KOLBA-118680 format. One line per 5 residues: number of its first residue (from 0); their letters; for each residue y, z negated, x negated of N, C-alpha, C. Coordinates in nm, 2 decimals, m for minus. Each point is the difference from the previous one (the first is absolute). Example, Ala and Ser with C-alpha at 12.3 -4.5 7.8 and 13.67 -1.06 7.14 Angstrom:
% KOLBA-118680
0) AS) m0.57,m0.78,m1.32,0.12,0.00,0.09,0.12,0.00,m0.09 | 0.11,0.07,0.04,0.11,0.00,m0.09,0.11,m0.08,0.08
***
This chain:
% KOLBA-118680
0) XXXXX) 5.72,0.85,m1.97,m0.01,m0.18,0.00,m0.05,0.04,0.16 | m0.05,m0.15,m0.01,m0.07,m0.05,0.16,0.06,0.02,0.09 | m0.06,m0.01,0.12,0.12,0.01,0.13,0.04,m0.18,0.01 | 0.09,0.01,0.08,0.10,m0.09,0.04,m0.03,m0.07,0.07 | m0.04,m0.16,m0.02,m0.04,m0.08,0.09,0.12,m0.06,0.03
5) XXXXX) 0.05,m0.04,0.14,0.13,m0.08,0.07,m0.06,m0.10,0.07 | 0.07,m0.11,m0.03,m0.03,m0.10,0.01,0.12,m0.05,0.09 | m0.03,m0.05,0.15,0.16,0.02,0.07,m0.03,m0.16,0.05 | 0.15,m0.10,m0.10,0.00,m0.12,0.06,0.15,m0.08,0.07 | m0.10,0.04,0.12,0.08,0.07,0.16,0.15,m0.14,0.03
10) XXXXX) m0.08,m0.07,0.00,0.07,m0.16,m0.01,0.04,m0.13,m0.01 | m0.08,m0.01,m0.12,0.02,m0.20,m0.08,0.03,m0.05,0.07 | 0.06,m0.13,m0.05,0.02,m0.10,0.06,0.15,m0.05,m0.01 | 0.08,0.03,m0.05,0.20,m0.02,m0.01,0.04,0.04,0.11 | 0.00,0.18,0.01,0.10,0.03,0.06,0.00,m0.03,0.15
15) XXXXX) 0.11,0.01,0.06,m0.03,0.02,0.12,0.07,0.10,0.09 | 0.00,0.01,0.16,0.04,0.10,0.08,0.13,0.05,m0.07 | 0.05,m0.13,0.05,0.17,0.05,m0.10,0.06,0.05,m0.06 | m0.09,0.00,m0.12,0.00,0.07,m0.14,m0.08,0.13,0.04 | m0.05,0.06,0.05,m0.02,0.15,0.08,m0.09,0.01,0.08
20) XXXXX) 0.07,0.05,0.11,m0.02,0.04,0.18,m0.18,0.05,m0.05 | m0.03,0.07,m0.11,m0.13,0.03,m0.01,m0.09,m0.03,m0.07 | m0.01,m0.15,m0.01,m0.10,m0.11,m0.02,m0.09,m0.03,0.05 | m0.13,0.06,m0.01,m0.13,m0.04,0.07,0.02,m0.17,m0.01 | m0.03,m0.05,0.14,m0.09,m0.16,m0.02,m0.04,m0.02,0.12
25) XXXXX) m0.05,0.03,0.09,m0.07,m0.02,0.09,m0.12,0.05,0.00 | m0.13,m0.03,0.06,m0.15,0.09,m0.04,0.02,0.10,0.04 | 0.06,0.07,0.12,0.01,0.14,0.09,0.13,0.10,m0.14 | 0.08,m0.09,m0.01,0.09,0.08,m0.08,m0.04,0.05,m0.16 | m0.13,m0.10,m0.03,m0.02,0.01,m0.14,m0.11,0.14,0.03
30) XXXXX) m0.08,m0.02,0.11,m0.09,0.08,0.03,0.06,0.15,0.01 | 0.09,m0.02,0.04,0.09,0.14,0.04,0.05,0.08,m0.14 | 0.05,m0.11,m0.09,0.00,0.03,m0.13,m0.03,0.06,m0.11 | m0.14,m0.04,0.02,m0.14,0.03,m0.09,0.01,0.11,0.06 | m0.01,0.06,0.09,m0.07,0.12,0.07,0.11,0.12,m0.05
35) XXXXX) 0.11,m0.03,m0.03,0.12,0.09,m0.02,0.00,m0.01,m0.17 | 0.00,m0.09,m0.06,m0.01,m0.03,m0.15,m0.15,0.10,m0.03 | m0.09,0.01,0.07,m0.13,0.08,m0.03,m0.03,0.13,0.04 | 0.11,0.02,0.10,0.03,0.11,m0.01,0.08,0.12,m0.06 | 0.09,m0.13,m0.10,0.09,0.06,m0.10,m0.08,0.02,m0.13
40) XXXXX) m0.08,m0.09,m0.05,m0.08,0.02,m0.09,m0.08,m0.11,m0.05 | 0.03,m0.11,0.05,m0.04,m0.15,m0.04,m0.16,0.04,m0.02 | m0.03,m0.08,m0.12,m0.16,m0.05,0.04,m0.06,m0.13,0.01 | 0.11,m0.06,m0.03,m0.03,m0.17,m0.02,0.15,m0.04,0.08 | m0.10,m0.12,0.09,0.15,m0.07,0.04,0.01,m0.13,m0.08
45) XXXXX) 0.08,m0.07,m0.02,0.03,m0.14,m0.02,0.01,m0.09,0.08 | 0.00,m0.05,0.04,0.01,m0.08,0.15,0.04,m0.18,m0.03 | 0.14,m0.06,0.07,0.00,m0.10,0.07,m0.01,m0.03,0.12 | 0.00,m0.12,0.06,m0.03,m0.04,0.07,0.15,m0.11,0.05 | 0.05,m0.01,0.14,0.11,m0.09,0.03,m0.02,m0.04,0.13
50) XXXXX) 0.02,m0.13,0.03,0.04,m0.08,0.09,0.10,0.09,0.10 | m0.05,m0.08,0.16,0.08,0.06,0.09,0.15,0.01,m0.03 | 0.07,m0.07,m0.04,0.09,m0.06,m0.04,0.05,0.09,m0.14 | m0.06,0.09,m0.08,0.01,0.09,m0.10,m0.08,m0.08,m0.14 | 0.06,m0.12,0.01,m0.08,m0.06,m0.10,m0.11,0.02,m0.09
55) XXXXX) m0.01,0.00,m0.12,m0.12,0.05,m0.09,m0.14,m0.11,0.03 | m0.10,0.05,0.03,m0.14,m0.09,0.06,m0.08,0.03,m0.11 | m0.10,m0.10,m0.02,m0.09,0.05,m0.06,m0.14,0.02,0.10 | 0.02,m0.05,0.13,m0.12,m0.01,0.10,m0.10,0.12,m0.02 | m0.17,0.00,m0.02,m0.07,0.05,0.03,0.02,0.10,0.15
60) XXXXX) 0.02,m0.07,0.09,0.00,0.04,0.12,0.14,0.09,0.02 | 0.12,m0.02,m0.07,0.06,0.06,0.01,0.03,0.19,m0.05 | m0.08,m0.04,m0.11,m0.06,0.12,m0.10,m0.10,0.08,0.09 | m0.12,m0.07,0.04,m0.10,0.08,0.12,0.02,0.08,0.08 | 0.14,m0.05,0.06,0.04,0.11,0.08,0.03,0.14,m0.04
65) XXXXX) 0.11,m0.06,m0.12,0.07,0.10,m0.09,m0.12,0.13,m0.01 | m0.08,m0.02,m0.14,m0.12,0.05,0.01,m0.07,0.06,0.13 | m0.05,m0.07,0.12,m0.03,0.04,0.06,0.07,0.16,0.08 | 0.12,m0.02,0.00,0.08,0.08,0.06,0.03,0.10,m0.08 | 0.03,0.01,m0.15,0.01,0.08,m0.12,m0.11,0.10,0.02
70) XXXXX) m0.13,m0.06,m0.05,m0.12,0.08,0.02,m0.03,0.08,0.13 | 0.08,m0.06,0.09,m0.08,0.11,0.16,0.09,0.11,m0.06 | 0.14,m0.03,m0.01,0.12,0.14,m0.03,m0.05,0.15,m0.13 | m0.05,m0.13,m0.11,m0.03,0.07,m0.11,m0.13,m0.09,m0.06 | m0.09,0.07,0.06,m0.15,m0.02,m0.06,m0.04,0.03,m0.14
75) XXXXX) 0.09,0.07,m0.05,m0.03,0.03,m0.16,0.08,m0.08,m0.12 | 0.08,m0.01,0.09,0.11,m0.10,m0.09,m0.03,m0.08,m0.12 | 0.01,m0.05,m0.07,m0.04,m0.15,m0.14,0.09,m0.05,0.06 | m0.07,m0.13,0.03,0.08,m0.16,0.12,m0.03,m0.03,m0.19 | 0.15,m0.07,m0.03,0.02,m0.11,m0.07,0.06,m0.09,0.04
80) XXXXX) 0.02,m0.13,0.00,0.08,m0.15,0.03,0.05,m0.05,m0.11 | 0.10,m0.12,0.03,0.03,m0.06,m0.06,m0.01,m0.16,0.00 | m0.04,m0.04,m0.13,m0.02,m0.13,m0.03,0.11,m0.05,m0.07 | 0.09,0.07,0.04,0.17,m0.07,m0.09,m0.01,m0.16,0.05 | 0.04,m0.04,m0.16,0.06,m0.20,m0.01,0.12,0.01,m0.01
85) XXXXX) 0.08,0.09,0.05,0.16,m0.02,0.04,0.02,m0.08,0.07 | m0.09,m0.02,0.11,0.05,m0.10,0.13,m0.10,m0.05,0.05 | m0.11,0.01,m0.03,m0.14,m0.11,0.03,m0.07,m0.01,m0.13 | m0.02,m0.15,m0.06,0.00,0.00,m0.14,m0.19,m0.04,m0.03 | m0.05,m0.07,0.11,m0.13,m0.05,m0.05,m0.13,0.11,0.04
90) XXXXX) m0.06,m0.05,m0.08,m0.16,0.11,0.01,m0.02,0.04,0.18 | m0.04,m0.09,0.05,m0.02,m0.01,0.16,0.09,0.12,0.09 | 0.10,m0.07,m0.05,0.14,0.15,0.04,m0.01,0.14,m0.02 | m0.04,0.01,m0.15,0.02,0.14,m0.07,m0.06,0.09,0.04 | m0.18,m0.08,m0.01,m0.11,0.07,0.05,m0.03,0.02,0.07
95) XXXXX) 0.06,m0.07,0.15,m0.01,0.00,0.11,m0.04,0.16,0.06 | 0.07,0.09,m0.04,m0.03,0.12,0.03,m0.09,0.10,m0.02 | m0.09,m0.09,m0.10,m0.09,0.09,m0.10,m0.17,m0.03,0.07 | 0.07,m0.10,0.15,m0.08,m0.02,0.08,m0.07,0.11,0.13 | 0.11,0.07,0.03,m0.03,0.12,0.07,m0.10,0.06,0.00
100) XXXXX) m0.04,0.04,0.16,m0.16,0.07,m0.02,0.06,0.11,0.10 | m0.02,0.18,0.03,m0.05,0.05,0.14,0.15,0.00,m0.02 | 0.06,0.07,m0.03,m0.04,0.04,m0.20,0.10,m0.10,m0.11 | m0.06,0.01,m0.09,m0.02,m0.04,m0.11,0.10,0.01,m0.09 | 0.11,m0.03,m0.09,0.07,0.05,m0.09,m0.08,0.06,m0.10
105) XXXXX) 0.06,0.11,m0.02,m0.07,0.07,m0.15,0.04,m0.04,m0.11 | 0.14,m0.04,0.03,0.07,m0.04,m0.14,0.04,m0.09,0.07 | 0.08,m0.08,m0.14,0.06,m0.11,0.04,0.10,m0.06,m0.16 | 0.15,m0.02,0.03,0.07,m0.01,m0.12,m0.06,m0.10,m0.08 | 0.05,0.01,m0.10,m0.05,m0.14,m0.09,0.13,0.00,m0.13
110) XXXXX) 0.08,m0.10,0.01,0.11,m0.02,m0.08,m0.05,m0.04,m0.20 | 0.04,0.07,m0.10,m0.12,m0.09,m0.11,0.14,m0.07,m0.07 | 0.11,m0.02,0.07,0.06,m0.18,m0.06,0.07,m0.05,0.09 | 0.05,m0.07,m0.08,0.09,m0.06,0.05,0.15,0.01,m0.01 | 0.13,0.03,0.10,0.09,0.09,m0.04,0.12,m0.07,0.11
115) XXXXX) 0.13,0.02,0.01,0.12,0.04,0.06,0.06,0.08,0.04 | 0.01,0.05,0.14,0.07,0.06,0.05,0.18,m0.04,0.05 | 0.06,0.08,0.07,0.14,m0.05,m0.03,0.02,m0.07,0.02 | m0.06,m0.10,0.13,0.07,m0.10,0.03,m0.13,m0.12,0.01 | m0.10,0.06,m0.01,m0.14,m0.12,0.02,m0.13,0.06,m0.11
120) XXXXX) m0.06,m0.11,m0.04,m0.14,0.01,m0.08,m0.11,0.05,0.08 | m0.10,0.05,m0.12,m0.09,0.05,0.06,m0.15,m0.04,m0.07 | m0.03,m0.13,0.02,m0.08,m0.06,m0.08,m0.13,0.02,m0.01 | m0.08,0.07,m0.11,m0.13,0.09,m0.01,m0.07,m0.14,m0.06 | m0.07,m0.04,m0.03,m0.01,m0.15,m0.09,m0.19,0.10,m0.06
125) XXXXX) m0.07,m0.02,m0.12,m0.08,0.05,m0.03,m0.07,m0.03,0.06 | m0.09,m0.11,0.09,m0.07,m0.05,0.08,0.00,0.09,0.10 | 0.13,m0.01,0.08,0.03,0.13,0.10,m0.02,0.12,m0.02 | 0.02,0.03,m0.05,m0.05,0.17,m0.03,m0.15,m0.01,m0.01 | m0.07,m0.10,m0.08,m0.12,0.04,m0.02,m0.11,m0.06,0.12
130) XXXXX) 0.03,m0.06,0.10,m0.04,m0.07,0.13,0.00,0.19,0.08 | 0.15,0.01,0.04,0.02,0.11,0.09,m0.07,0.13,m0.07 | m0.03,0.04,m0.13,m0.08,0.11,m0.07,m0.14,m0.04,0.06 | m0.04,m0.13,m0.03,m0.13,m0.01,0.07,m0.01,m0.02,0.15 | 0.07,m0.01,0.09,m0.06,0.02,0.10,0.04,0.16,0.06
135) XXXXX) 0.07,0.06,m0.07,0.00,0.11,0.01,m0.12,0.09,m0.06 | m0.06,m0.05,m0.12,m0.12,0.04,m0.02,m0.11,0.03,0.12 | m0.01,m0.13,0.03,m0.11,m0.07,0.10,m0.01,0.06,0.10 | 0.15,0.08,0.09,0.04,0.02,0.09,m0.06,0.17,0.00 | 0.01,0.02,m0.15,0.00,0.16,m0.02,0.16,0.08,0.04
140) XXXXX) 0.10,m0.09,m0.03,0.15,0.05,m0.01,0.01,0.06,m0.15 | 0.07,0.13,0.01,0.11,0.02,m0.11,0.10,m0.08,m0.04 | 0.02,m0.01,m0.10,0.08,m0.08,m0.04,0.11,0.11,m0.06 | 0.18,m0.04,0.10,0.05,0.14,m0.05,0.13,m0.13,m0.10 | 0.00,0.04,m0.12,0.06,m0.08,m0.09,0.13,0.01,0.00
145) XXXXX) 0.11,m0.09,0.01,0.12,m0.01,0.03,0.07,m0.06,m0.14 | 0.06,0.05,m0.13,0.01,m0.01,m0.07,0.21,0.03,m0.05 | 0.04,m0.05,m0.03,0.13,m0.01,0.00,0.07,0.02,m0.14 | m0.10,m0.07,m0.10,0.03,m0.02,m0.13,m0.07,0.02,m0.07 | 0.01,0.07,m0.16,m0.11,m0.03,m0.09,m0.12,m0.10,m0.04
150) XXXXX) 0.03,m0.10,0.04,m0.03,m0.15,m0.05,m0.14,0.01,0.13 | 0.04,0.05,0.12,m0.11,0.00,0.12,m0.09,0.13,m0.03 | 0.04,0.09,m0.05,m0.09,0.11,m0.04,m0.09,m0.03,m0.09 | 0.06,m0.08,m0.09,m0.11,m0.10,m0.12,m0.08,0.00,m0.01 | 0.04,m0.10,0.17,m0.13,m0.13,0.01,m0.09,0.08,0.10
155) XXXXX) 0.01,0.10,0.02,m0.11,0.08,0.09,m0.13,0.00,m0.09 | 0.02,0.08,m0.13,m0.09,0.01,m0.11,m0.04,m0.11,m0.03 | 0.02,m0.11,m0.02,m0.06,m0.12,0.03,m0.09,m0.06,0.12 | 0.05,0.09,0.13,m0.05,m0.07,0.12,m0.15,0.13,m0.01 | 0.04,0.10,m0.03,m0.17,0.11,m0.06,m0.09,m0.04,m0.06
160) XXXXX) 0.06,m0.08,m0.07,m0.12,m0.03,m0.11,m0.09,m0.11,0.02 | 0.07,m0.05,0.12,m0.06,m0.14,0.04,m0.08,0.04,0.14 | 0.01,0.09,0.02,m0.03,0.09,0.12,0.05,m0.06,0.16 | 0.12,m0.06,m0.05,0.07,m0.03,0.10,0.01,0.05,0.13 | 0.06,0.13,m0.08,0.04,0.16,0.08,m0.12,0.08,m0.01
165) XXXXX) m0.04,0.10,0.05,m0.05,0.06,m0.01,m0.02,0.12,0.03 | m0.07,0.14,m0.04,0.08,0.16,0.06,m0.05,m0.02,0.12 | 0.10,0.10,0.08,0.07,0.08,m0.04,0.17,m0.09,0.00 | 0.08,0.07,m0.12,0.13,m0.06,m0.03,0.15,0.10,0.06 | 0.05,m0.07,0.06,0.11,0.05,0.07,0.15,m0.08,0.01
170) XXXXX) 0.10,0.04,m0.14,0.08,m0.08,0.00,0.13,0.06,0.06 | 0.11,m0.11,0.06,0.09,0.06,0.06,0.11,m0.07,m0.11 | 0.06,0.08,m0.08,0.12,m0.02,m0.12,0.12,m0.01,0.10 | 0.12,m0.14,0.00,0.09,0.02,0.09,0.11,m0.03,m0.11 | 0.10,0.06,0.02,0.14,0.01,m0.08,0.08,m0.01,0.06
175) XXXXX) 0.12,m0.11,m0.03,0.16,0.00,0.01,0.00,m0.10,0.07 | m0.07,m0.11,0.04,0.01,m0.14,0.06,0.11,m0.04,m0.11 | 0.12,m0.12,0.04,0.06,m0.01,m0.06,m0.05,m0.10,m0.11 | m0.15,m0.06,0.05,0.04,m0.09,m0.14,m0.11,0.00,m0.05 | m0.07,0.16,m0.02,m0.11,0.05,m0.07,0.02,0.13,m0.06
180) XXXXX) m0.12,0.12,m0.04,0.09,0.09,m0.10,0.04,0.09,0.08 | 0.06,0.04,m0.08,0.12,0.11,0.05,m0.08,0.17,m0.01 | 0.08,0.01,0.11,m0.08,0.17,0.07,0.09,0.11,m0.07 | m0.10,0.01,m0.19,0.04,0.08,m0.08,m0.07,0.12,0.00 | 0.01,0.11,m0.08,m0.14,0.05,m0.05,m0.08,m0.08,m0.11
185) XXXXX) 0.10,m0.05,m0.10,m0.06,m0.07,m0.09,m0.12,m0.09,0.06 | 0.03,m0.11,0.11,m0.08,m0.06,0.03,m0.12,0.03,0.08 | 0.02,0.09,0.09,m0.13,0.06,0.05,m0.11,0.08,m0.06 | 0.08,0.02,m0.12,m0.09,0.08,m0.11,m0.08,m0.11,m0.10 | 0.08,m0.13,0.03,m0.07,m0.08,m0.09,m0.10,m0.07,0.07
190) XXXXX) 0.04,0.00,0.13,m0.11,m0.05,0.09,m0.09,0.08,0.00 | 0.00,0.10,0.01,m0.12,0.10,0.05,m0.11,m0.03,m0.19 | 0.11,0.00,m0.08,m0.09,0.03,m0.14,m0.10,m0.13,m0.01 | 0.06,m0.12,0.02,m0.07,m0.13,0.03,m0.15,m0.03,0.09 | 0.06,0.12,0.10,m0.13,m0.02,0.10,m0.15,m0.03,m0.04
195) XXXXX) m0.12,m0.02,0.08,m0.10,m0.01,m0.09,m0.07,0.18,0.05 | m0.07,m0.02,m0.04,m0.08,0.13,m0.01,m0.06,0.00,0.17 | m0.01,0.16,0.03,m0.07,0.00,0.14,0.07,m0.07,0.10 | 0.16,0.02,0.01,0.09,m0.10,0.12,0.04,0.13,0.07 | 0.01,0.00,0.13,0.13,0.07,0.03,0.10,m0.03,0.04
200) XXXXX) 0.10,0.08,0.00,0.16,m0.14,m0.04,0.07,0.09,0.12 | 0.12,m0.09,0.06,0.08,0.07,0.07,0.15,m0.06,m0.05 | 0.08,0.06,0.02,0.13,m0.09,m0.02,0.12,m0.03,0.15 | 0.03,m0.06,m0.01,0.10,m0.05,0.07,0.14,m0.05,m0.03 | 0.12,0.06,0.04,0.13,m0.08,m0.04,0.06,m0.08,0.14
205) XXXXX) 0.06,m0.09,m0.05,0.07,m0.09,0.10,0.11,0.06,m0.01 | 0.07,m0.01,0.15,0.13,0.03,0.06,0.01,0.14,m0.09 | 0.11,0.02,m0.05,0.09,0.07,m0.03,m0.09,0.10,m0.08 | m0.09,m0.08,m0.05,m0.14,0.09,m0.15,m0.06,0.06,0.08 | m0.02,m0.01,0.16,m0.14,0.04,0.09,m0.02,0.16,m0.10
210) XXXXX) 0.11,0.08,0.06,m0.06,0.15,m0.01,0.01,0.05,m0.16 | 0.07,m0.05,m0.09,m0.03,0.01,m0.18,m0.09,m0.02,m0.07 | m0.06,m0.14,0.08,m0.15,m0.07,m0.05,m0.11,0.14,0.03 | 0.03,0.01,0.13,m0.13,0.08,0.10,m0.03,0.13,m0.09 | 0.12,0.05,m0.05,0.04,0.14,m0.03,m0.04,0.03,m0.16
215) XXXXX) 0.03,m0.14,m0.07,m0.09,m0.01,m0.14,m0.15,0.02,0.02 | m0.04,m0.12,0.09,m0.11,m0.01,0.01,m0.09,0.16,0.09 | 0.08,0.08,0.04,m0.06,0.10,0.03,0.00,0.09,m0.16 | 0.09,0.04,m0.06,0.00,0.10,m0.09,m0.10,m0.03,m0.13 | m0.01,m0.14,0.00,m0.13,m0.05,m0.08,m0.12,m0.02,m0.01
220) XXXXX) m0.04,0.06,0.17,m0.14,0.01,0.07,m0.05,m0.14,0.03 | 0.07,m0.12,0.02,m0.03,m0.11,0.11,0.03,0.04,0.13 | m0.01,m0.12,0.07,0.00,0.00,0.13,0.10,m0.12,0.05 | 0.04,0.00,0.15,0.14,m0.04,0.06,m0.05,m0.10,0.09 | 0.08,m0.12,m0.01,0.01,m0.12,0.12,0.14,0.08,0.03
225) XXXXX) 0.07,m0.03,0.11,0.10,0.08,0.07,0.01,m0.11,0.17 | 0.10,0.07,0.04,0.03,m0.16,0.15,0.10,m0.05,m0.01 | 0.03,m0.07,0.16,0.12,m0.08,0.01,m0.01,m0.19,m0.09 | m0.10,0.01,0.00,m0.06,m0.13,m0.06,0.08,0.02,m0.17 | 0.03,0.09,m0.01,0.06,0.00,m0.14,0.17,0.03,m0.01
230) XXXXX) 0.02,0.11,0.11,0.11,0.06,m0.01,0.03,0.00,0.17 | 0.15,m0.01,0.01,0.00,0.00,0.15,0.09,0.18,0.03 | 0.07,0.02,m0.13,0.11,0.08,0.04,m0.04,0.17,m0.08 | 0.01,0.06,0.09,m0.03,0.18,m0.03,0.03,0.06,m0.12 | 0.15,m0.06,m0.02,0.13,0.07,m0.11,0.00,m0.12,m0.08
235) XXXXX) 0.08,0.03,m0.13,0.01,m0.11,m0.11,0.16,m0.04,0.06 | 0.07,0.05,0.08,0.10,0.01,0.03,0.01,m0.14,0.14 | m0.12,m0.03,0.07,m0.03,m0.08,0.09,0.06,0.04,0.14 | 0.00,0.15,0.04,0.07,0.02,0.10,m0.12,0.04,0.09 | m0.10,m0.01,m0.06,m0.09,0.06,0.11,m0.12,m0.05,0.05
240) XXXXX) m0.03,m0.11,0.03,m0.14,m0.10,0.02,m0.11,0.12,0.00 | m0.08,m0.01,m0.12,m0.14,0.05,0.01,m0.11,m0.07,0.16 | m0.08,0.12,m0.05,m0.13,0.00,0.11,m0.14,0.01,m0.07 | m0.07,m0.08,m0.01,m0.14,0.04,m0.09,m0.04,0.14,0.01 | 0.00,0.05,0.08,m0.05,0.11,0.00,0.12,0.12,m0.05
245) XXXXX) 0.12,m0.01,0.01,0.10,0.08,m0.07,m0.04,m0.03,m0.14 | m0.02,m0.10,m0.08,m0.02,m0.04,m0.09,m0.14,0.03,m0.13 | m0.09,0.05,0.14,m0.12,0.06,m0.04,m0.01,0.09,m0.05 | 0.07,0.08,0.12,0.05,0.16,m0.02,0.06,0.06,m0.09 | 0.10,m0.09,m0.06,0.08,0.05,m0.11,m0.09,0.00,m0.10
250) XXXXX) m0.07,m0.08,m0.05,m0.09,m0.05,m0.08,m0.08,0.13,m0.02 | m0.07,0.05,0.13,m0.05,0.10,m0.03,0.05,0.11,m0.01 | 0.07,0.05,0.05,0.12,0.14,m0.08,m0.02,m0.06,m0.15 | 0.04,m0.05,m0.06,0.04,m0.06,m0.10,m0.13,0.07,m0.07 | m0.12,m0.05,0.02,m0.13,0.00,m0.07,m0.03,0.12,0.01
255) XXXXX) 0.01,0.08,0.13,m0.03,0.17,m0.01,0.09,0.05,m0.09 | 0.11,m0.04,m0.01,0.10,0.09,m0.12,m0.05,m0.07,m0.13 | m0.04,m0.11,m0.03,m0.10,0.06,m0.08,m0.10,0.06,m0.04 | m0.09,0.05,0.12,m0.13,0.03,m0.04,m0.09,m0.07,0.03 | 0.00,m0.17,0.08,m0.09,m0.04,0.05,m0.03,m0.02,0.18
260) XXXXX) m0.08,0.00,0.02,m0.10,0.02,0.15,0.00,m0.16,0.00 | 0.02,m0.02,0.14,m0.01,m0.11,0.03,m0.17,m0.04,0.02 | m0.02,m0.17,m0.01,m0.14,0.00,0.03,m0.03,m0.09,0.17 | m0.10,0.04,0.04,m0.04,m0.07,0.12,m0.04,m0.12,m0.03 | m0.03,m0.08,0.12,m0.07,m0.12,m0.02,m0.12,0.01,m0.10
265) XXXXX) m0.13,0.09,0.03,m0.08,0.00,m0.03,0.01,0.03,m0.14 | 0.08,0.10,m0.03,0.01,0.06,m0.11,0.05,m0.16,m0.09 | 0.12,m0.07,0.06,0.00,m0.09,m0.08,m0.11,m0.11,m0.05 | m0.08,0.00,0.10,m0.14,m0.09,m0.01,m0.05,0.05,m0.12 | m0.03,0.15,m0.04,m0.07,0.01,m0.03,0.06,0.00,m0.15
270) XXXXX) 0.12,0.01,m0.01,0.06,m0.02,m0.16,0.05,m0.16,m0.07 | m0.01,m0.04,0.11,0.02,m0.12,m0.04,m0.14,m0.10,m0.05 | m0.10,0.10,0.09,m0.17,m0.10,m0.04,m0.01,m0.03,0.11 | 0.01,m0.02,0.14,m0.05,m0.11,0.06,m0.16,0.06,m0.01 | m0.06,m0.11,0.09,m0.16,0.03,0.06,0.01,0.09,0.10
275) XXXXX) m0.10,0.13,0.00,m0.03,0.09,0.15,0.06,m0.11,0.11 | 0.04,0.05,0.08,0.05,m0.07,0.14,m0.10,0.09,0.07 | m0.12,m0.12,0.06,m0.13,0.05,0.11,0.06,0.08,0.14 | 0.12,m0.03,0.02,0.08,0.17,0.11,0.04,0.08,m0.06 | 0.03,m0.01,m0.10,0.04,0.15,m0.06,m0.14,0.06,m0.05
280) XXXXX) m0.12,m0.06,m0.02,m0.12,0.04,m0.06,m0.06,0.12,0.10 | 0.05,m0.11,0.13,m0.08,0.10,0.19,0.08,0.08,m0.01 | 0.09,0.00,m0.01,0.11,0.11,0.06,0.01,0.11,m0.08 | m0.07,0.01,m0.11,m0.05,0.12,m0.08,m0.15,0.06,m0.03 | m0.07,m0.13,0.09,m0.18,0.04,m0.06,0.02,0.13,0.13
***
């Protein structure tokens, strides 16, 4: 099987420090946590920004500081940012992060449909999806599809057929959220079977389903998203707060037990199909 791409979703927009003392919130904390995640085996980092009071923010200035810090500490890691509609609803808010430069994000999340979380809705209208996809295409940013049920995945075929999303294709399959598809082997297999051709896919489990879903993806030849955004606990009994590097290290051990090595960021870029980077080509010259 291919080497394993590990996508570290380290902060999210819901949990607070009181929920887990290891949660990185400030730009400095995020920078340090990403460095430790990179050392543990992460090739990609999925970033959310917070205000000084810890609340989620869409502002590109907040993201820009995080991106610059992370690139300084981990110049090779793939930078992915969030365009979530859970807290911020307008196109102007959700696309603001796509205007970051020096560095610009290489990837950005694109949820392919509306859904309910446990206590709040996430509205992603067809118009919003198309507008965000168009802005990403314009900026040379690869969409990180977020799919929570089969309808969202079916919609990806339409988006491809109309040229709204273009290669390379990368998809996160997220299972186990209360109001969407449950975390079972049957559901993951059905989602993978419904993927369009040429998609690099990863699976994530919400809360108590994180490790099991990651493990299924590893044994099926897919990739993984893991981190405190999706799960705050290391054990199912909720006695040990997790840390992002510990969650990654556990998956690295499992992958190697299954005969899979871990992809570096540059290997992940080649596997996904990113255009060759000028700095990488210069380094190899």
